[in-house]
C-alpha positions as CSV (number, residue, x, y, z in Angstrom):
1,M,46.9,-15.7,1.4
2,K,43.6,-15.9,3.2
3,H,42.1,-18.0,0.2
4,L,45.1,-20.3,0.6
5,L,44.5,-21.3,4.2
6,A,40.7,-21.7,3.5
7,L,41.2,-23.9,0.6
8,L,43.6,-26.2,3.0
9,L,41.5,-25.7,6.0
10,L,38.0,-27.2,3.8
11,A,40.3,-29.9,2.2
12,G,41.0,-31.3,5.8
13,A,37.5,-30.1,6.6
14,L,36.0,-33.0,4.3
15,P,33.9,-35.6,5.7
16,A,36.3,-37.3,8.5
17,A,36.2,-40.6,6.1
18,A,38.5,-38.7,3.7
19,Q,41.1,-40.0,6.6
20,I,39.8,-43.5,6.1
21,D,38.6,-43.6,2.8
22,P,41.5,-42.8,0.1
23,V,39.3,-42.9,-2.6
24,L,38.2,-39.2,-1.9
25,L,42.2,-38.2,-2.5
26,R,42.6,-38.8,-6.3
27,R,46.2,-37.9,-8.1
28,V,45.8,-35.7,-10.9
29,P,46.7,-37.4,-14.0
30,R,49.7,-36.0,-15.9
31,D,50.5,-36.0,-19.6
32,T,52.9,-38.6,-20.5
33,S,52.7,-38.6,-24.0
34,R,54.7,-35.4,-24.8
35,L,58.3,-34.1,-24.1
36,H,58.7,-31.9,-21.0
37,L,61.1,-28.8,-21.0
38,N,62.4,-26.9,-17.9
39,M,59.4,-24.4,-18.7
40,D,56.9,-27.1,-17.9
41,A,58.5,-27.9,-14.4
42,V,55.7,-25.8,-12.8
43,Y,53.0,-27.9,-13.5
44,N,54.8,-31.3,-14.1
45,R,54.8,-32.0,-10.4
46,P,52.4,-34.4,-8.3
47,F,49.2,-33.3,-7.1
48,V,45.9,-34.8,-5.4
49,Q,42.3,-33.3,-5.7
50,P,40.5,-33.7,-2.9
51,G,37.2,-35.2,-3.4
52,R,35.1,-32.7,-5.6
53,L,36.6,-29.9,-5.1
54,P,37.9,-27.4,-8.0
55,V,41.3,-27.2,-6.7
56,A,44.2,-29.9,-7.3
57,L,46.7,-29.6,-3.8
58,G,50.5,-30.5,-3.7
59,G,53.5,-29.2,-2.4
60,Y,57.0,-30.4,-1.0
61,V,59.6,-30.0,2.1
62,E,63.3,-30.3,2.0
63,A,64.8,-30.3,5.9
64,N,68.9,-31.5,6.2
65,Y,71.6,-31.6,9.1
66,Q,75.2,-29.7,8.2
67,Y,78.4,-29.7,9.8
68,A,80.3,-26.8,8.2
69,A,83.5,-25.2,9.0
70,T,85.5,-22.4,7.3
71,D,89.2,-22.0,8.0
72,G,88.8,-24.2,11.0
73,V,86.1,-22.4,12.7
74,S,82.7,-23.8,13.0
75,E,79.0,-23.1,14.4
76,G,79.0,-26.9,15.1
77,H,76.2,-29.0,14.7
78,Q,73.2,-27.3,12.7
79,F,69.8,-28.7,11.4
80,Q,67.9,-26.6,9.2
81,M,64.5,-26.4,7.9
82,R,65.1,-25.2,4.4
83,R,61.5,-24.8,3.0
84,L,58.5,-25.6,2.8
85,T,56.3,-25.5,-0.4
86,L,52.4,-25.5,-1.2
87,F,51.1,-25.6,-4.8
88,V,47.2,-25.3,-5.5
89,S,45.9,-25.4,-9.0
90,S,42.9,-25.2,-10.6
91,S,41.5,-25.8,-14.4
92,I,39.1,-22.6,-14.3
93,A,37.6,-23.4,-18.3
94,K,39.0,-25.7,-20.5
95,R,41.5,-23.7,-21.4
96,I,42.1,-21.7,-19.0
97,R,43.9,-22.7,-15.5
98,F,45.8,-21.1,-12.6
99,L,48.1,-21.8,-10.2
100,T,50.3,-20.9,-7.2
101,E,53.2,-21.7,-5.5
102,I,54.0,-20.1,-2.0
103,E,56.9,-21.0,-0.2
104,F,57.9,-20.6,3.8
105,E,62.0,-20.6,3.7
106,D,64.1,-21.4,6.8
107,G,60.9,-22.1,9.1
108,T,58.8,-19.0,8.4
109,K,61.6,-16.6,8.3
110,E,60.8,-15.8,4.9
111,I,57.1,-16.2,2.9
112,N,57.2,-15.8,-0.7
113,I,54.8,-16.2,-3.4
114,E,57.1,-17.8,-5.9
115,F,54.1,-18.3,-8.5
116,A,50.8,-17.1,-9.2
117,S,49.4,-16.8,-12.4
118,V,46.7,-17.4,-14.8
119,D,47.2,-19.1,-18.3
120,V,44.7,-18.6,-20.8
121,E,45.8,-21.2,-24.2
122,F,44.8,-20.2,-27.9
123,S,47.1,-22.8,-29.4
124,P,49.8,-24.6,-28.5
125,L,52.2,-22.0,-30.2
126,L,50.3,-19.0,-28.4
127,N,49.4,-18.7,-24.9
128,V,49.2,-16.0,-22.5
129,R,50.2,-15.7,-18.6
130,G,49.5,-13.1,-16.3
131,G,50.4,-12.9,-12.6
132,V,53.3,-13.4,-10.6
133,V,55.7,-15.1,-13.2
134,M,58.8,-17.0,-12.8
135,N,61.6,-15.2,-14.9
136,P,62.5,-17.6,-17.5
137,I,66.6,-17.1,-17.3
138,G,68.5,-20.2,-17.1
139,A,66.8,-23.2,-16.7
140,F,67.1,-23.7,-12.6
141,N,65.0,-20.5,-11.6
142,Q,61.9,-22.6,-13.5
143,N,62.8,-26.3,-12.5
144,H,63.8,-25.7,-8.6
145,D,62.0,-28.1,-6.7
146,G,64.0,-29.9,-4.0
147,P,62.9,-33.2,-4.3
148,K,64.3,-32.9,-8.1
149,W,68.0,-32.9,-7.1
150,E,70.6,-34.8,-5.4
151,F,72.0,-31.8,-3.6
152,V,70.9,-30.2,-0.7
153,D,72.3,-26.6,-1.6
154,R,71.0,-24.9,-4.5
155,P,73.8,-23.9,-7.1
156,L,75.9,-20.6,-6.1
157,S,75.4,-19.3,-9.8
158,A,72.0,-19.6,-9.2
159,T,70.7,-18.1,-5.9
160,Q,73.9,-15.9,-5.5
161,L,74.4,-15.0,-9.1
162,L,71.5,-15.1,-10.9
163,P,68.6,-14.4,-8.0
164,A,66.9,-17.6,-8.3
165,T,63.8,-18.0,-7.5
166,W,63.3,-14.7,-9.0
167,S,59.2,-14.2,-9.6
168,N,57.9,-10.6,-10.7
169,V,54.7,-9.5,-11.5
170,G,54.0,-8.9,-14.9
171,A,52.6,-10.8,-18.5
172,G,53.9,-12.4,-21.6
173,L,53.3,-15.5,-24.2
174,Y,54.6,-18.9,-24.5
175,G,54.7,-21.5,-26.8
176,K,55.7,-24.7,-28.4
177,K,56.1,-26.6,-31.6
178,F,55.8,-30.6,-31.6
179,G,57.6,-32.5,-33.6
180,T,57.9,-36.5,-33.6
181,T,61.3,-36.8,-31.4
182,W,61.8,-33.1,-30.7
183,V,59.9,-30.1,-29.5
184,V,61.0,-26.6,-30.0
185,A,59.5,-23.6,-27.4
186,Y,59.7,-20.0,-26.7
187,E,58.6,-17.9,-23.4
188,A,58.7,-14.0,-23.5
189,Y,57.5,-11.8,-20.6
190,L,57.2,-7.9,-19.5
191,T,57.4,-7.6,-15.6
192,N,58.5,-5.6,-12.5
193,G,62.1,-5.7,-12.7
194,F,65.4,-4.7,-10.2
195,D,66.2,-2.1,-8.5
196,D,69.0,-0.1,-6.8
197,H,69.5,-2.9,-4.4
198,I,72.0,-4.5,-6.5
199,I,74.6,-2.2,-5.8
200,S,73.4,-0.9,-2.6
201,N,73.4,-4.2,-0.4
202,T,75.2,-5.6,2.8
203,Q,77.4,-8.0,0.4
204,N,79.4,-4.8,-1.0
205,R,79.3,-6.0,-4.3
206,T,77.4,-6.3,-7.7
207,Y,74.6,-8.8,-6.2
208,L,71.3,-9.0,-8.2
209,P,69.5,-11.1,-5.8
210,A,69.3,-8.2,-2.9
211,S,66.3,-6.8,-5.2
212,K,64.5,-9.4,-3.8
213,L,64.4,-7.9,-0.8
214,N,62.1,-4.7,-2.3
215,P,58.8,-5.3,-0.4
216,D,57.3,-3.4,-3.2
217,R,58.5,-5.3,-6.0
218,F,55.0,-7.0,-6.6
219,E,52.9,-3.7,-6.3
220,E,54.5,-1.3,-8.4
221,S,57.9,-0.9,-10.2
222,F,61.0,0.7,-8.8
223,N,61.5,3.2,-12.0
224,G,58.7,2.4,-14.3
225,V,60.9,0.5,-16.9
226,P,59.5,-3.1,-17.3
227,L,62.1,-5.9,-17.6
228,L,61.7,-8.0,-20.4
229,T,62.9,-11.9,-20.1
230,G,63.0,-13.6,-23.2
231,K,63.8,-17.7,-23.7
232,A,63.7,-20.1,-26.8
233,A,64.4,-24.1,-25.7
234,L,65.1,-27.1,-27.8
235,R,64.5,-30.6,-26.8
236,H,65.2,-34.0,-28.5
237,R,63.8,-37.1,-27.4
238,R,67.3,-38.9,-27.1
239,V,69.9,-35.8,-26.9
240,G,68.1,-33.7,-24.3
241,E,67.4,-29.7,-24.1
242,V,69.3,-27.1,-24.4
243,G,67.9,-23.4,-23.8
244,V,69.4,-19.7,-24.5
245,S,67.4,-16.8,-22.3
246,Y,67.8,-13.2,-21.8
247,M,66.7,-10.9,-18.9
248,G,67.4,-7.3,-19.2
249,G,66.2,-3.9,-18.0
250,V,66.9,-0.3,-16.0
251,Y,67.6,-0.7,-12.0
252,N,68.0,2.5,-11.1
253,K,65.5,5.5,-10.8
254,F,66.4,8.0,-12.9
255,E,63.4,10.1,-12.7
256,D,61.6,11.2,-10.0
257,D,58.1,13.7,-10.3
258,G,59.6,14.9,-13.6
259,L,63.2,15.7,-12.0
260,R,66.3,14.2,-14.0
261,L,68.4,12.0,-11.2
262,D,70.3,10.2,-12.9
263,R,71.1,8.5,-16.5
264,R,69.5,5.3,-17.1
265,R,71.7,2.3,-15.9
266,G,70.8,-1.2,-16.9
267,V,71.3,-4.6,-16.2
268,Q,71.4,-7.5,-19.1
269,V,72.0,-11.5,-17.9
270,W,72.4,-14.0,-20.6
271,A,72.0,-17.3,-19.7
272,V,72.5,-21.0,-21.6
273,D,71.4,-24.6,-19.8
274,L,71.7,-28.0,-20.6
275,T,69.9,-31.4,-19.9
276,S,71.2,-34.5,-21.3
277,T,71.3,-38.4,-20.5
278,V,74.2,-40.9,-22.0
279,P,72.1,-43.1,-23.4
280,Q,75.0,-45.8,-22.3
281,T,75.5,-45.2,-18.9
282,R,72.1,-43.3,-18.1
283,T,74.6,-40.8,-16.5
284,V,72.5,-37.5,-16.1
285,V,74.1,-34.2,-17.2
286,T,72.6,-31.3,-16.3
287,G,74.9,-27.2,-16.6
288,E,73.8,-23.8,-16.5
289,W,75.7,-20.4,-17.3
290,A,75.0,-17.1,-17.0
291,W,77.0,-13.9,-17.7
292,V,76.0,-10.7,-16.1
293,R,76.8,-7.0,-17.3
294,A,75.5,-3.8,-15.5
295,N,76.4,-0.4,-15.5
296,I,78.0,0.6,-12.1
297,P,78.2,4.6,-11.2
298,D,81.9,5.3,-11.7
299,A,81.6,7.0,-7.8
300,Y,81.6,3.3,-6.6
301,S,84.5,1.4,-5.7
302,P,86.0,-1.1,-8.0
303,Q,84.6,-4.3,-5.8
304,Y,81.0,-3.3,-7.4
305,G,81.8,-5.8,-10.7
306,Q,80.4,-4.4,-14.1
307,R,80.7,-7.8,-15.4
308,Q,80.1,-11.2,-13.8
309,A,79.5,-15.2,-14.8
310,G,79.2,-18.0,-13.1
311,G,78.0,-21.9,-13.6
312,F,77.3,-25.5,-12.4
313,V,77.4,-28.6,-14.1
314,D,75.6,-31.8,-12.3
315,L,76.5,-35.6,-13.1
316,V,74.4,-38.0,-11.7
317,Q,74.7,-41.7,-12.2
318,P,72.4,-44.4,-11.3
319,V,74.4,-47.2,-9.4
320,F,71.8,-49.4,-8.5
321,R,67.8,-50.0,-9.3
322,G,65.7,-52.3,-7.8
323,T,64.6,-53.3,-4.5
324,I,66.1,-51.8,-1.2
325,F,64.5,-51.9,2.3
326,G,61.4,-52.9,1.1
327,F,61.1,-50.1,-1.7
328,D,60.8,-52.4,-4.8
329,K,61.5,-48.9,-7.7
330,A,64.6,-47.5,-5.3
331,V,67.4,-46.0,-6.9
332,L,70.6,-44.9,-5.4
333,N,73.1,-42.7,-7.3
334,A,76.0,-41.1,-7.2
335,A,76.5,-38.0,-8.0
336,L,79.2,-34.8,-8.2
337,R,78.5,-31.0,-8.7
338,L,81.2,-28.8,-9.8
339,E,80.4,-25.0,-9.7
340,Y,81.7,-21.6,-10.1
341,V,80.9,-17.8,-9.7
342,D,83.0,-15.0,-10.2
343,W,81.2,-11.9,-9.1
344,N,83.6,-9.2,-10.2
345,R,85.6,-9.8,-13.9
346,D,86.4,-6.2,-14.0
347,R,90.4,-5.2,-13.5
348,F,91.8,-2.5,-11.0
349,A,92.2,0.9,-13.2
350,E,95.4,1.5,-11.4
351,T,97.4,-1.6,-11.9
352,G,95.3,-3.7,-14.5
353,G,95.4,-6.7,-12.5
354,L,92.3,-8.9,-12.3
355,I,90.0,-8.0,-9.2
356,G,89.0,-11.5,-7.5
357,D,85.7,-11.9,-5.6
358,E,85.5,-15.7,-7.0
359,T,84.0,-18.8,-5.3
360,L,84.9,-22.3,-6.7
361,A,83.1,-25.6,-5.3
362,V,83.2,-29.4,-5.3
363,V,80.1,-31.3,-4.2
364,P,80.6,-35.1,-4.5
365,A,76.8,-36.9,-3.0
366,V,75.2,-40.2,-2.5
367,S,71.4,-40.0,-2.8
368,W,68.6,-42.7,-2.3
369,R,65.6,-42.7,-4.2
370,P,63.0,-44.9,-2.4
371,T,60.5,-43.4,-4.7
372,A,60.8,-41.1,-7.9
373,Q,59.1,-38.2,-5.3
374,T,61.9,-38.5,-2.6
375,V,65.4,-38.3,-2.1
376,I,67.6,-38.7,1.0
377,R,71.1,-37.3,0.1
378,L,74.3,-37.2,1.8
379,N,76.6,-34.5,0.5
380,Y,80.3,-33.5,1.1
381,R,80.9,-29.9,0.2
382,R,84.6,-28.3,-0.5
383,Q,84.4,-24.4,-1.3
384,W,87.2,-21.8,-1.5
385,A,85.9,-18.6,-1.7
386,R,88.6,-15.4,-2.6
387,D,88.1,-12.0,-1.7
388,F,88.0,-9.0,-4.2
389,L,91.7,-8.6,-3.6
390,G,93.0,-11.7,-4.4
391,N,94.1,-13.0,-0.8
392,P,94.1,-16.8,-0.4
393,P,91.1,-18.5,-0.5
394,A,88.9,-18.9,2.6
395,R,88.7,-22.9,2.8
396,T,84.7,-24.4,4.0
397,A,84.4,-28.2,4.5
398,A,80.7,-29.2,5.2
399,V,79.0,-32.3,5.7
400,Q,75.3,-32.4,5.1
401,L,72.6,-34.9,5.0
402,G,68.8,-34.6,4.2
403,F,65.8,-35.0,2.6
404,S,63.2,-33.7,0.3
405,T,59.9,-35.3,-0.7
406,Y,56.8,-34.0,-2.8
407,F,53.4,-34.6,-0.5
């Protein structure tokens, strides 16, 4: 953090002419000749390089207004500073590069290192990455920047079923094979993993995101067993991208100082993701679905599910492209998100009935993009959440107006 602040201060302390001479700030060119995948999102961002500094800087911000009520009960009008994220990248040598992403959430309530890795490139098919990496489970975890989405809230399945954004210390390999109209890619990492917070948490359910609360996961493994995350993706220029991913490991402390405490209890996650554009209407379709399987001790109550599933589908339809309020390349979009999460797909042992604990949401939206890097979005959220006993669902309605932009 000290080095990042020093870099930012140095950038701000460039000759005063930097504020009046934009030549000192230059955009780092991006490679647009090849097909990009979700795995490229960490580098496929707008960066600015100040003067002759050996680093490039960037970031994004998002904030919003919200009025929400659940079963008629509301906390009133709320203004929310969702997150401020800073990027710093550096080309250390011709085939060695470094990038870090630091995120400030809810003001400064949470400060997280989302990414901080060194990449060493040997060939397009073989590259080594080490440091704090984003586990490539699904697509959203790697491609989560606020300005890329037409919705104020992040998907439920990505943040409350899967633990996006989910990063860990580790290392692995990635690579690509290019064709004329397609590209196939892979990623595989061994990192630190989950801990027993996934079944010992304030949510009173099997809840993978609770492991993010472990303050030691960036310096030591909870149980000494690496978490394996792997993904294969294929993108066709005219069809879109499809990805299949897996993440699995041991989450409990089964041994301490040579003393056997429990048998190894694993957690496995499978996910599929799809991104495509309908050529005739230019409708963008983005979807992700995940399955979770966890080995829960017999002593735990039925509300801790061994099987979970959920996902989302986003439809974004450009309505108008052209000049709006003086912005020459503005785009007006209509969008719709459908999302569903079932935190417990098990059955009650006594009755054989299905256990509840599921949430369904529908989010229509309108967004205006004055530029490709900035979005102003209006969302209306309708949500139905049923408890694990299957009682009538709690109904939530929310109006959200916000913005997100790269800088």
